[in-house]
C-alpha positions as CSV (number, residue, x, y, z in Angstrom):
1,M,84.6,-0.4,6.3
2,R,81.9,1.2,8.3
3,K,81.4,4.9,7.9
4,Y,80.0,7.1,10.5
5,L,78.2,10.0,8.8
6,L,78.8,12.5,11.5
7,I,82.3,11.5,12.7
8,P,85.2,13.2,10.8
9,A,87.7,10.8,9.3
10,V,86.9,8.0,11.7
11,L,90.1,6.1,11.3
12,C,93.5,7.1,10.3
13,L,96.0,4.3,10.1
14,A,98.0,5.1,13.2
15,G,99.9,2.7,15.4
16,L,103.0,1.4,16.8
17,L,104.9,-0.7,19.3
18,L,106.2,-4.1,18.6
19,A,104.2,-7.2,19.3
20,G,106.1,-7.9,22.5
21,C,104.9,-4.6,24.1
22,T,101.5,-5.9,24.9
23,G,99.8,-6.4,28.2
24,A,98.5,-9.8,29.5
25,G,95.1,-10.8,28.5
26,N,92.8,-13.2,26.7
27,Q,94.2,-13.1,23.2
28,T,91.8,-13.4,20.2
29,P,93.8,-13.8,17.0
30,V,92.2,-12.0,14.0
31,Q,94.8,-13.6,11.8
32,T,97.2,-16.2,13.2
33,T,101.0,-15.7,13.2
34,S,103.7,-18.3,13.2
35,E,105.6,-19.5,16.2
36,A,108.9,-18.1,14.8
37,E,107.4,-14.7,14.3
38,T,106.0,-14.7,17.9
39,T,109.3,-15.8,19.3
40,A,111.2,-13.1,17.4
41,A,108.8,-10.4,18.6
42,A,109.2,-11.6,22.2
43,E,113.1,-11.6,21.9
44,T,113.0,-8.0,20.6
45,A,110.9,-6.8,23.5
46,T,113.1,-8.3,26.3
47,T,115.8,-5.7,25.9
48,A,113.5,-2.7,26.5
49,E,111.5,-3.2,29.7
50,P,110.7,-0.1,31.8
51,E,112.2,-0.3,35.2
52,T,110.1,2.2,37.2
53,S,106.6,3.4,36.8
54,P,105.8,7.1,36.5
55,A,102.1,6.4,36.9
56,A,101.5,7.8,40.4
57,A,98.9,10.6,40.5
58,H,100.1,13.9,39.1
59,Q,98.5,17.3,38.3
60,P,98.8,18.9,34.9
61,G,102.1,20.8,34.8
62,D,103.8,18.5,37.3
63,R,107.3,17.3,36.3
64,Y,108.6,13.9,37.5
65,E,111.1,11.2,36.7
66,G,110.8,7.6,35.4
67,T,113.4,5.0,34.5
68,V,113.6,2.8,31.4
69,T,116.2,0.2,30.5
70,L,117.7,0.5,27.0
71,D,120.2,-2.2,25.9
72,G,120.7,-3.2,29.5
73,M,121.4,0.3,30.7
74,E,119.1,2.5,32.8
75,E,118.1,5.8,31.6
76,T,116.2,8.5,33.5
77,V,113.3,10.0,31.6
78,Y,111.7,13.3,32.6
79,Y,108.0,13.6,32.1
80,E,105.6,16.6,32.2
81,Q,102.0,15.9,33.0
82,I,99.7,17.4,30.4
83,R,95.9,17.4,30.0
84,N,93.8,17.8,26.8
85,D,90.2,18.9,27.8
86,V,88.8,18.6,24.3
87,L,90.0,15.0,23.8
88,G,89.5,14.1,27.5
89,Y,92.8,12.6,28.7
90,E,96.0,13.1,30.7
91,I,99.4,11.8,29.9
92,G,103.1,12.1,30.9
93,F,104.9,13.8,28.1
94,D,108.5,13.0,27.5
95,A,109.5,16.4,26.2
96,Q,113.2,15.6,25.7
97,N,112.5,12.9,23.2
98,F,109.2,13.9,21.6
99,K,107.5,17.0,20.1
100,R,103.8,17.5,20.6
101,V,101.7,18.3,17.5
102,T,98.0,19.0,18.4
103,D,94.9,19.8,16.4
104,T,91.1,19.6,17.1
105,N,90.8,15.9,16.6
106,R,94.1,14.5,17.9
107,D,97.3,14.9,19.8
108,R,100.4,13.4,18.3
109,F,103.8,13.1,20.0
110,I,106.5,12.7,17.3
111,S,110.1,11.6,18.0
112,A,112.3,14.7,18.3
113,F,114.8,12.9,16.0
114,D,112.4,12.3,13.1
115,D,111.8,14.4,10.1
116,P,108.7,16.4,11.2
117,E,107.3,16.3,7.7
118,A,107.5,12.5,7.5
119,P,107.8,11.1,11.0
120,E,108.1,7.3,11.5
121,N,108.0,7.1,15.3
122,W,105.1,8.6,17.2
123,I,102.2,8.1,19.7
124,E,98.8,9.5,19.0
125,V,95.7,10.1,21.1
126,R,92.1,10.5,19.7
127,Y,88.6,10.7,21.1
128,Y,85.6,8.9,19.7
129,P,82.0,9.4,20.8
130,M,81.2,5.7,20.4
131,D,81.8,2.6,22.4
132,A,85.2,0.9,22.5
133,E,84.2,-2.4,20.9
134,A,82.8,-0.6,17.8
135,I,85.8,1.5,17.4
136,A,88.2,-1.5,17.9
137,E,86.4,-3.4,15.1
138,D,86.9,-0.4,12.7
139,Y,90.6,-0.3,13.6
140,I,91.0,-4.0,13.0
141,E,89.3,-3.8,9.7
142,S,91.5,-0.9,8.6
143,L,94.7,-2.4,9.8
144,S,93.9,-5.8,8.3
145,Y,94.5,-4.6,4.8
146,R,98.2,-4.6,5.5
147,Y,98.8,-6.6,8.7
148,E,98.0,-9.8,10.4
149,V,96.1,-8.4,13.3
150,T,95.6,-9.7,16.8
151,K,93.2,-8.4,19.5
152,E,93.3,-9.0,23.2
153,E,92.0,-7.6,26.5
154,S,94.7,-5.7,28.2
155,V,95.2,-3.4,31.2
156,L,97.1,-0.1,31.3
157,E,98.6,0.9,34.6
158,T,96.6,4.1,35.2
159,A,93.8,3.9,32.6
160,G,92.8,0.3,33.5
161,A,91.1,-2.2,31.2
162,C,91.3,-1.6,27.4
163,I,91.4,-3.4,24.1
164,E,94.8,-3.9,22.6
165,I,95.2,-4.3,18.8
166,D,98.6,-5.4,17.6
167,A,99.7,-5.0,13.9
168,S,103.3,-6.0,13.6
169,V,103.3,-8.9,11.0
170,D,103.1,-8.1,7.3
171,K,100.1,-9.8,5.7
172,E,101.9,-10.7,2.5
173,T,105.3,-11.8,3.8
174,H,104.1,-13.2,7.2
175,E,107.2,-11.6,8.7
176,M,107.7,-8.7,11.0
177,A,106.7,-5.5,9.2
178,D,108.9,-2.5,8.6
179,I,106.5,-0.4,10.6
180,L,105.0,-1.8,13.9
181,Q,101.7,-0.5,15.1
182,T,99.6,-1.0,18.3
183,V,96.3,0.5,19.1
184,Y,94.9,0.7,22.6
185,V,91.1,1.4,22.8
186,I,90.3,2.7,26.3
187,P,86.6,2.9,27.3
188,A,85.2,5.8,29.3
189,A,82.4,5.7,31.8
190,N,80.0,7.6,29.6
191,G,80.2,5.2,26.7
192,S,82.8,7.0,24.6
193,C,86.4,5.9,24.2
194,R,89.9,7.2,23.7
195,T,92.5,5.5,21.4
196,V,96.2,5.6,21.9
197,T,98.1,4.5,18.8
198,T,101.8,3.8,18.8
199,R,103.9,3.5,15.7
200,C,107.6,2.8,15.2
201,A,110.0,1.5,12.6
202,I,111.2,-2.0,13.4
203,V,114.8,-0.8,13.4
204,D,114.0,1.6,16.2
205,S,111.6,-0.7,18.1
206,E,113.8,-1.6,21.1
207,G,114.3,2.0,22.2
208,F,110.9,3.3,21.2
209,G,109.2,0.2,22.7
210,A,110.6,1.1,26.1
211,R,109.7,4.8,25.8
212,F,106.2,4.2,24.6
213,R,105.5,1.8,27.4
214,G,106.7,4.3,29.9
215,I,104.4,7.0,28.5
216,L,101.5,4.6,28.3
217,K,101.7,3.9,32.0
218,T,100.8,7.5,32.7
219,F,97.8,7.7,30.4
220,S,94.3,8.2,32.0
221,V,90.9,9.2,30.7
222,A,89.7,12.7,31.9
223,E,86.4,14.4,31.7
224,R,86.0,16.4,28.5
225,Q,85.5,20.1,28.6
226,T,84.3,21.6,25.3
227,F,82.4,24.7,24.3
228,A,79.4,22.5,23.7
229,S,79.4,20.8,27.1
230,A,79.2,23.9,29.2
231,P,75.7,25.0,30.6
232,R,74.4,28.3,29.1
233,Q,71.8,30.8,29.7
234,E,69.0,31.4,27.2
235,G,70.0,34.1,24.8
236,E,73.7,33.8,25.7
237,K,76.1,34.0,22.8
238,Y,79.4,32.2,22.8
239,E,82.1,31.0,20.4
240,G,83.1,27.5,19.4
241,V,85.7,26.1,17.0
242,L,84.3,24.1,14.2
243,T,86.6,21.9,12.1
244,V,85.5,21.3,8.6
245,E,87.8,19.4,6.2
246,G,90.8,20.0,8.4
247,I,90.2,23.7,8.6
248,D,89.3,25.4,12.0
249,E,86.5,28.0,11.9
250,T,85.3,30.0,14.8
251,V,81.5,30.1,15.0
252,T,79.2,32.2,17.2
253,Y,76.3,30.3,18.8
254,E,73.2,31.6,20.5
255,Q,71.6,29.5,23.2
256,I,67.8,28.9,22.6
257,R,65.3,27.2,24.8
258,S,61.9,25.5,24.1
259,E,59.7,25.1,27.1
260,A,57.0,23.2,25.0
261,L,59.4,20.5,23.8
262,K,61.7,20.6,26.9
263,F,65.1,21.2,25.4
264,E,67.8,23.8,24.9
265,M,70.5,24.0,22.3
266,G,73.1,26.4,20.7
267,I,72.4,27.4,17.2
268,E,74.6,29.3,14.8
269,S,74.0,32.9,15.3
270,G,73.0,34.7,12.0
271,N,73.3,31.5,9.9
272,V,70.2,29.6,11.2
273,R,66.5,30.5,11.0
274,R,64.3,29.1,13.7
275,E,60.7,28.0,12.9
276,T,58.4,26.9,15.7
277,A,55.3,24.8,15.4
278,T,53.1,23.1,18.0
279,D,54.9,19.7,17.7
280,R,58.3,20.6,16.5
281,E,61.2,23.1,16.2
282,R,63.0,23.5,13.0
283,F,66.4,25.2,12.4
284,I,67.1,25.9,8.8
285,L,70.7,26.4,7.7
286,G,71.8,29.2,5.4
287,Q,69.6,30.3,2.6
288,S,67.4,27.2,2.1
289,D,63.9,27.8,0.8
290,A,61.6,28.2,3.8
291,D,58.8,26.3,2.1
292,Q,61.0,23.4,1.0
293,P,64.2,23.5,3.1
294,K,66.9,21.1,2.2
295,N,69.4,21.6,5.1
296,Y,67.8,21.7,8.5
297,L,67.7,20.3,12.0
298,E,64.3,19.3,13.5
299,V,63.5,18.6,17.1
300,T,60.4,16.7,18.3
301,Y,59.3,15.3,21.6
302,S,58.4,11.7,22.2
303,P,56.7,10.4,25.3
304,Q,58.3,7.0,24.6
305,D,61.6,5.8,25.9
306,A,64.6,6.1,23.6
307,E,64.7,2.5,22.5
308,T,61.0,2.5,21.5
309,A,61.3,5.8,19.8
310,A,64.4,4.7,17.9
311,E,62.6,1.6,16.6
312,A,59.9,3.8,15.2
313,V,62.5,6.0,13.5
314,R,64.2,3.0,12.0
315,T,61.0,1.6,10.6
316,E,60.1,4.9,8.9
317,L,63.6,5.5,7.4
318,S,64.0,1.9,6.2
319,Q,61.2,2.5,3.7
320,T,63.6,4.6,1.7
321,Y,67.1,4.1,3.1
322,G,69.6,1.5,4.2
323,V,69.7,2.2,7.9
324,R,72.2,1.5,10.7
325,Q,72.1,2.2,14.4
326,D,74.9,2.9,16.9
327,A,75.3,3.9,20.5
328,Y,76.6,7.5,20.5
329,V,77.7,10.1,23.1
330,L,76.9,13.8,22.8
331,D,79.0,16.4,24.5
332,R,76.2,17.8,26.6
333,A,73.3,15.3,26.5
334,G,75.5,12.2,26.9
335,R,74.4,8.8,25.7
336,C,72.0,8.6,22.9
337,I,71.1,6.4,19.9
338,L,72.4,7.4,16.5
339,I,70.5,6.3,13.4
340,S,72.2,7.0,10.0
341,A,70.5,6.9,6.6
342,S,73.2,7.6,4.1
343,E,72.6,4.9,1.5
344,S,69.7,3.9,-0.7
345,K,67.6,1.0,0.3
346,D,69.3,-1.3,-2.3
347,G,72.7,-0.1,-1.3
348,Q,73.7,0.9,-4.8
349,D,73.6,4.7,-4.8
350,M,73.9,7.6,-2.4
351,P,70.5,9.4,-2.1
352,E,70.3,13.1,-2.9
353,M,69.1,13.8,0.7
354,L,70.8,12.3,3.8
355,R,69.3,11.8,7.2
356,T,71.0,11.4,10.6
357,V,68.8,11.1,13.7
358,Y,69.8,11.3,17.4
359,V,67.3,9.8,19.8
360,I,68.1,11.3,23.2
361,P,66.7,9.9,26.5
362,A,65.4,12.3,29.1
363,A,65.4,11.7,32.9
364,D,61.6,11.2,33.0
365,G,61.6,8.3,30.5
366,S,60.6,10.3,27.5
367,S,62.9,11.2,24.6
368,R,63.8,13.9,22.1
369,I,64.3,13.2,18.5
370,V,66.8,15.5,16.7
371,S,66.8,14.9,12.9
372,A,69.5,16.3,10.6
373,C,68.3,16.5,7.0
374,Y,70.8,17.7,4.4
375,E,71.9,17.4,0.8
376,A,74.5,14.8,-0.2
377,V,76.4,17.6,-2.0
378,D,78.8,19.1,0.5
379,S,77.4,16.7,3.1
380,D,80.7,16.7,5.1
381,I,80.5,20.4,5.7
382,I,76.8,20.5,6.5
383,A,77.1,17.5,8.8
384,A,79.9,19.0,10.7
385,R,77.8,22.2,11.3
386,F,74.8,20.2,12.5
387,R,76.9,17.9,14.6
388,A,78.4,20.9,16.5
389,M,74.9,22.2,17.3
390,V,73.6,18.8,18.4
391,N,76.5,18.5,20.7
392,T,75.2,21.5,22.7
393,F,71.7,19.9,23.0
394,A,70.3,19.2,26.5
395,T,66.9,18.0,27.6
396,L,65.0,20.0,30.2
397,D,63.2,18.5,33.3
398,A,59.5,18.1,32.7
């Protein structure tokens, strides 16, 4: 499975919804299922079709009604519109039947009737700073260890086009699994994506299938608002929440600006030393040796466009490392090219020093190259600190 060096815990096995709860589209089977299994899933779904759509435009805090049909009887569902600015989405929350559990990286809505310590039925929303196709492939790879997985193009009523990944057939028995999962990967205009994962026990699939579909109709992508995305004044100090290994830490940042290299960025106040040279800025983390620092960010200016500059970076790093490149989205700067060097060239060992490079395009056709260099020891912690700073990065007009 692919690993993104600067993305925390990229994929958790999340999921849900029975196979019959999918939208229409061009289906691409990742692993084929039998006709009997497909028929059984369809029969299960027919008893749980939502009757009315709660997907009309609503503001956060609005309360409104929807109707679902359970075992042939209509039930009125009461939704409350909520918005998560960090994850960048809105949804209608069925507060009578679900409890919301939120943290920095996800929102999860757990059945109010489940054991909160070991819930079986839930819907989960996550944000990824990468394109939908790449994230979909990672979910497919992860789910394929246990399920026969299918992928199709689908459409959600409010969110629009998405990728739907169904995991409802057990890979070993070729029968419907005890736990049914469906992942919807919804692209955003800036190149990032949101995932909505639904998960339910097969014995509860009729009722939860209807409730999940009703909630999914209300889902929409919203613009993210984070501490890193807001414009700042030079010298301004501000706080942000940094999540490292599941623990939230409040960090104070100071906004700095370089007129020579045409960029600005927030750096950890009191924990980063700034070194300025004619052709670069370097930000050394903690107590690293100034002469031979091991953990630092370095910013350089390139007159070349991002694609050309990225090619030069790849060529240089590939002399020592195994290199991969991905499209990426930063909170402030937006789209960029992410180049990761976290394996040795022969792929056998992890190097002592790791490199992650962001190549960020500027409006005038030039680019800025932000290189994170750090030790493999405690790399998750150091990478998280650097990633938070790079998310505040913005180019300046020439």
